[in-house]
KEKE-3310 file (N, C-alpha, C; in steps of 0.2 Angstrom, whole numbers, plus 5000, padded with zeros to 4 digits):
npx = (5977:5960:5951:5938:5934:5941:5935:5922:5924:5927:5915:5907:5912:5909:5895:5892:5896:5887:5875:5878:5877:5864:5857:5863:5858:5844:5845:5849:5839:5827:5815:5806:5813:5823:5833:5839:5850:5854:5858:5868:5877:5880:5887:5898:5899:5898:5885:5883:5888:5879:5866:5869:5870:5858:5845:5835:5822:5822:5819:5826:5822:5822:5835:5838:5831:5838:5850:5846:5843:5855:5864)
npy = (5990:5992:5994:5996:6003:6014:6020:6022:6032:6043:6044:6048:6061:6067:6066:6073:6086:6089:6089:6100:6110:6112:6121:6133:6135:6137:6148:6158:6157:6153:6140:6137:6140:6130:6117:6101:6103:6116:6114:6105:6113:6122:6114:6110:6098:6084:6080:6067:6062:6069:6063:6051:6050:6056:6050:6052:6052:6058:6073:6090:6096:6086:6084:6096:6094:6083:6090:6099:6090:6084:6094)
npz = (5925:5924:5910:5908:5920:5919:5908:5913:5922:5914:5907:5918:5920:5908:5907:5918:5914:5904:5912:5920:5911:5908:5918:5915:5902:5905:5913:5904:5893:5898:5903:5893:5882:5881:5874:5868:5860:5863:5877:5874:5867:5877:5886:5879:5872:5861:5849:5848:5861:5869:5866:5869:5883:5887:5879:5864:5867:5879:5887:5886:5897:5906:5908:5915:5927:5932:5934:5944:5955:5957:5961)
capx = (5971:5954:5949:5931:5933:5943:5930:5916:5926:5926:5908:5904:5914:5905:5888:5891:5897:5880:5870:5879:5876:5857:5855:5866:5853:5838:5846:5850:5834:5821:5813:5803:5818:5828:5833:5845:5855:5857:5862:5874:5882:5882:5891:5904:5899:5896:5878:5883:5888:5873:5861:5871:5868:5851:5842:5830:5815:5823:5819:5831:5819:5824:5842:5838:5829:5844:5855:5843:5843:5862:5867)
capy = (5995:5989:5999:5998:6007:6021:6022:6024:6039:6048:6044:6052:6068:6070:6067:6079:6092:6090:6091:6107:6115:6113:6127:6139:6137:6140:6155:6162:6157:6150:6133:6137:6140:6124:6112:6097:6106:6122:6111:6102:6118:6125:6109:6109:6091:6082:6078:6059:6062:6072:6058:6044:6050:6058:6048:6057:6052:6062:6080:6094:6098:6080:6085:6101:6091:6080:6095:6101:6085:6082:6099)
capz = (5926:5921:5905:5909:5925:5916:5903:5917:5925:5908:5906:5923:5919:5902:5909:5923:5911:5901:5917:5923:5906:5908:5921:5911:5897:5908:5915:5898:5888:5901:5902:5887:5876:5882:5869:5869:5856:5867:5882:5871:5866:5883:5889:5875:5870:5854:5848:5850:5868:5872:5865:5873:5890:5887:5873:5860:5871:5885:5885:5889:5904:5911:5910:5920:5933:5934:5937:5951:5960:5959:5963)
cpx = (5965:5951:5942:5930:5935:5938:5924:5918:5925:5919:5905:5906:5910:5898:5887:5892:5890:5875:5872:5878:5868:5855:5858:5861:5847:5839:5846:5843:5827:5820:5810:5808:5823:5827:5839:5851:5858:5861:5868:5879:5884:5887:5897:5904:5896:5888:5878:5883:5882:5867:5863:5869:5860:5847:5837:5824:5816:5823:5825:5829:5821:5831:5842:5836:5834:5849:5852:5844:5850:5866:5868)
cpy = (5992:5995:6001:6003:6014:6024:6025:6031:6044:6049:6049:6059:6071:6071:6072:6085:6094:6092:6098:6112:6116:6120:6133:6141:6140:6147:6160:6163:6155:6143:6132:6137:6134:6120:6107:6100:6112:6119:6108:6107:6121:6121:6107:6101:6090:6080:6071:6059:6064:6066:6052:6044:6052:6056:6053:6057:6056:6069:6084:6096:6092:6081:6091:6098:6087:6084:6097:6096:6083:6087:6100)
cpz = (5922:5916:5906:5915:5923:5912:5907:5920:5920:5907:5911:5922:5913:5904:5914:5920:5907:5906:5920:5917:5906:5912:5918:5905:5900:5910:5909:5894:5891:5899:5895:5881:5876:5876:5870:5865:5860:5873:5880:5870:5872:5887:5885:5873:5863:5854:5850:5857:5871:5872:5868:5880:5891:5880:5870:5864:5877:5883:5888:5896:5909:5913:5915:5926:5936:5938:5944:5956:5962:5961:5971)
residu = (UNK:UNK:UNK:UNK:UNK:UNK:UNK:UNK:UNK:UNK:UNK:UNK:UNK:UNK:UNK:UNK:UNK:UNK:UNK:UNK:UNK:UNK:UNK:UNK:UNK:UNK:UNK:UNK:UNK:UNK:UNK:UNK:UNK:UNK:UNK:UNK:UNK:UNK:UNK:UNK:UNK:UNK:UNK:UNK:UNK:UNK:UNK:UNK:UNK:UNK:UNK:UNK:UNK:UNK:UNK:UNK:UNK:UNK:UNK:UNK:UNK:UNK:UNK:UNK:UNK:UNK:UNK:UNK:UNK:UNK:UNK)
# end
């Protein structure tokens, strides 16, 4: 088994979990109340994971837009 492909599968699952957390935050606090920390908490991911998939220059709104386009 190729370890790289296994790692990619886990990456996709983690990224998807983060993306699915964004609408939960919007529903709870609205777009104005969104933050990367709230999305991270809603998706049960670590700060490192959240910033790995959505770097500091990406906003939590960008995550929400990703969620809307991938849903």
